[in-house]
N, C-alpha and C positions, 0 to 999 in steps of 0.2 A: 371423438373429435377433439382436437386441442384448441382451447380458447386462444384466439389471436389478440395481441395488444401491442402497444408501442414498445420499442426496444428498451426503453428506460424503465418500463414497469416490471413488476415481479415476473421473473423467469428463473426456473431452477431454484426457487425459494429465496432469492436474493433481490433486494430492491436497489437498483443501480443508483438513483439519486441519493439515497441515504448513505451508500458507500462513498459517494463523491463528497458529501458533506463531512464524513469521517476523515477522509483523506485530506481535505482542505484544513480542517481543524488540527490534524496531526502536523501538517506542514507549518501552520501558524505557530504551534507549540514549539516546534524545532527552531523556528526563526527567533523565538523569544526565550530560548533555553539558555541559562547562564552557565551550564555545566561546561568545563573546559573540554575541548575536543582533542586534547593531546594524548589521552590514554587510548588504548586499543579496543576498549569495550564501548559499545554504543550507550548513550544516555537512554533512560527509559523513554524519553520523547522520540529519539531516533528509532528505537525498537518498535514503538507504536507506529511511526511513520512507515517503516518497512512493512509491517504487517498490513497496514491499510493499503499501501501500494500493491502488495501481493494480491489482496482480496479484490481490489478494483480491477486489476489486470485480469484476474481469473474470471470475473464477471463479464468483462468485455469480450474475452476470448470465448466464453460459453455462448455468448450471443452472436459470435462471429462479427463483432464490431472491431474497427481498427483501434490500435493502441496509439494515443497521441505521442509524437516523437519525444517531447520533453519528459513525459512520464516514463516512456521506455528507457530513455537515457538515464533518468534519476534512479530508476529501479536497478539498472545495470550497475551504476556507480555504487549504490548502497549494498548490493549483493557483493561487489568486489571489495568494498571497504570492511564489511562485517560479514564474511562468508559463513561463520558459525550461526549467525542469526537467521540465515535463509531457511534453515531447517528446524528452527526453534530450539537450538541447543546452545545458545549463548551461555558462556560461563559467567557466573555471578561471583563477586568477591565479597 
């Protein structure tokens, strides 16, 4: 028998509330990042944000929970802006 619990609790070995905290912290770091956005490489803060968004969306999907529209749109935008980062192969200079 599989132990039942709230959707936000541990499932598939991932704690949804802690992923959300990581996501919000990464979003805050990007908001306060002084790195110029004119180069085509994401700042470390943007790379972290993309990874956090990917992890949170994966956890929501694993639980069959809806992805909030803003998160879905932000993730789509970051994937489009930094396509090499989506698979973890961003080039470093």
